[in-house]
N, C-alpha and C positions, 0 to 999 in steps of 0.2 A: 503494500499500499503506500509504503514511504516512497518507494522507487518510483511508482506511478504519479505520485504527488509531485515530485521533483521534475519528472519528464513533462507533466501537464504544465507546470509553471514556466519551465524553459520553453516549451512550444507557444505559449501565450506571449512570452516576452519576444520571441523570434516573429511571431505573426504581427505583433504591433511594432516591429521595427526597432525595439529597443536592443540595446546593447546587452549581451547575456555576459554577466559577470560570474566568474567561477566562485562557487559556493565554497565557504571555509568553515572550519570548526569555530564554534561560537565560544567555546573557551580559550582555545589557542590561537585563533586567526591563521590556522596552518591549511594547507589545502587537504581535502578529504581523498585520500589515496586507497583506503582500505574499508572492506564491508564486512562488519561484524554479524554473522550469521545468527548468532544466539539472541542479539538485541535488534536485529534487522535494521541496522543503521549504518550510515557511512561515517566513518571516523578517521581523524587524522593519525600520523604515526606517533605523535606522543601520547595520545588517547589509548593507542594499541598496547603500549608499554605499562600502561596504568594498572593497577590491581584490579579495577573493574572489569577489563577486558582480556587481561593476560592470558587466561585459560580457555578463552573463547575460540570458536572456529572462525578463521578469518579468510577473506577472498580478496584479491586485488579487484578494483573497482570495475575494470573492463569485463572481467570473468563473471562478478555478479550481475553486470548489466545484461550480458548474454544469456546467463542462466535463468534470470528472472524474465527477460524478454520472450524466451522459449515458453516458459510457464504461462505467461499472459497470452500468448499467441493459442497455446493449447486451449485455455479456459475460453478465450474469444471464439474459437472454432466451435467448441460444444455449446456455448449459448447462441451462436449463429443458427446450428441445427436445431436446437430446442425452439427457437423463434420461428423458422421455417415450419416445423410440426404444428406449432400452436396456431400459425397462419393458416395452415391447411385445414385443421379442425374448425376454424372459424369460418373459413370459406365454405365448408361442407355444411356447417349448421345454418348459414345464411342462405344456401340453395334449399336446404330442407324446409326451412321456415316459408321460402317464397312458394 
């Protein structure tokens, strides 16, 4: 959800013609280079070494983006198929009622 939120925000900024600033760590003002899978959050290298994240599973940002992009597309495809089925049922019911 957080990945999707960031992607939406960046897409809106690009659509409006705004310059896209790289998001940084709120605490350390460092670039977010790692994704913490346990907390599902992008973190900086300083946060990565903190006690809060030291034992968590980490991924480089690009790997996390690709992984979640694949998951999102899989879910999107399933939702499209469900929508198509529902539209088919709706059309069938409308024909029956006529």
